C-alpha positions in Angstrom: -29.2 53.7 48.8 -29.2 55.5 45.5 -30.8 58.9 45.3 -33.6 58.8 42.7 -33.6 61.9 40.6 -35.5 62.7 37.4 -32.3 63.7 35.6 -28.5 63.9 36.4 -25.6 65.6 34.6 -23.7 63.1 32.4 -20.3 63.8 33.9 -21.7 63.4 37.5 -23.4 60.1 36.6 -20.2 58.7 35.0 -18.3 59.6 38.2 -21.0 58.1 40.5 -21.1 54.9 38.4 -17.4 54.6 38.9 -16.4 54.7 35.2 -14.0 57.6 36.1 -12.1 58.3 39.3 -12.9 62.0 39.3 -15.6 64.3 37.9 -12.9 66.2 36.1 -11.7 63.0 34.3 -15.3 62.3 33.4 -15.8 65.8 32.0 -12.6 65.6 30.0 -13.7 62.2 28.5 -17.1 63.6 27.5 -15.5 66.7 26.0 -13.0 64.6 24.1 -15.7 62.6 22.4 -15.1 59.4 24.4 -18.7 59.2 25.6 -21.7 59.0 23.3 -25.3 59.1 24.5 -27.8 57.3 22.2 -25.2 57.4 19.4 -24.6 61.1 19.6 -21.7 63.1 21.0 -22.8 65.1 24.0 -21.7 67.7 26.5 -20.8 67.1 30.2 -23.8 69.1 31.4 -26.3 67.0 29.4 -29.1 65.7 31.6 -29.1 62.0 31.6 -32.4 60.0 32.1 -33.0 56.4 32.8 -33.1 54.0 29.9 -30.6 55.8 27.7 -27.7 53.9 26.0 -24.2 55.1 26.6 -21.0 54.2 24.7 -18.0 54.8 26.9 -14.4 54.5 25.7 -11.9 54.3 28.6 -8.4 53.5 27.6 -8.5 50.3 25.5 -11.9 49.3 27.0 -15.2 50.1 25.3 -18.4 49.8 27.3 -22.0 49.8 25.9 -24.3 50.3 28.9 -28.0 51.1 29.5 -28.7 53.5 32.3 -30.9 51.8 34.9 -30.8 54.3 37.8 -29.6 57.8 38.5 -27.4 59.0 41.3 -25.5 62.2 42.0 -23.7 60.5 44.9 -20.6 58.3 44.5 -21.2 55.2 46.7 -19.8 51.7 47.1 -19.0 49.7 44.0 -22.0 47.4 44.5 -24.3 50.4 44.4 -22.5 51.8 41.4 -22.9 48.5 39.5 -26.7 48.8 40.0 -26.8 52.1 38.1 -26.2 50.5 34.7 -26.4 47.2 32.8 -23.7 46.4 30.2 -24.9 44.7 27.0 -23.8 41.1 26.4 -22.1 42.0 23.2 -20.0 44.6 24.9 -19.0 42.3 27.8 -18.0 39.5 25.3 -16.0 41.9 23.2 -14.2 43.3 26.2 -13.4 39.8 27.5 -12.0 38.7 24.1 -9.8 41.8 23.9 -8.6 41.3 27.4 -7.7 37.6 26.6 -5.8 38.8 23.5 -3.8 41.4 25.5 -3.0 38.7 28.1 -1.7 36.4 25.3 0.4 39.2 23.8 1.9 39.9 27.2 2.7 36.2 27.8 4.2 35.6 24.4 6.6 38.5 24.4 10.3 37.6 24.3 12.1 37.6 27.6 15.9 37.9 27.7 17.8 35.2 29.5 19.7 37.8 31.5 19.9 41.5 32.1 22.1 43.5 29.7 25.7 44.1 30.8 27.5 47.5 30.7 28.5 47.3 27.0 25.1 45.9 25.9 23.3 48.6 27.8 25.3 51.3 26.1 24.6 49.8 22.7 20.9 49.7 23.5 20.9 53.3 24.7 22.7 54.4 21.5 20.2 52.5 19.4 17.3 54.2 21.2 19.0 57.6 20.7 19.6 58.3 24.4 23.4 58.7 24.0 
């Protein structure tokens, strides 16, 4: 069960909603400008209330979510998913970007065989490692 509170710290909520693995990572993301609350940059100690919109940039992924519930406790993933609702536009954009990354990965050139001794040395020299 989620603990109902009137307000929760932003970094604590991000951690409880499982956007970040640790509170320290959540705090660093907020301080680094990767999290915006209602379109404004905020501090980790900002008190978050239900109904607010968050923009979260995590690596290559960008989430736009509405806060549905508050919790200071990190629970199971099902519980965490109930704390927010992602917008349809955000979900579609993330899926498109994910499909593009998958295509890029699949279309990369793959050599027929591993480089031999001389080829490996030439590659290392080209990369400046020798």
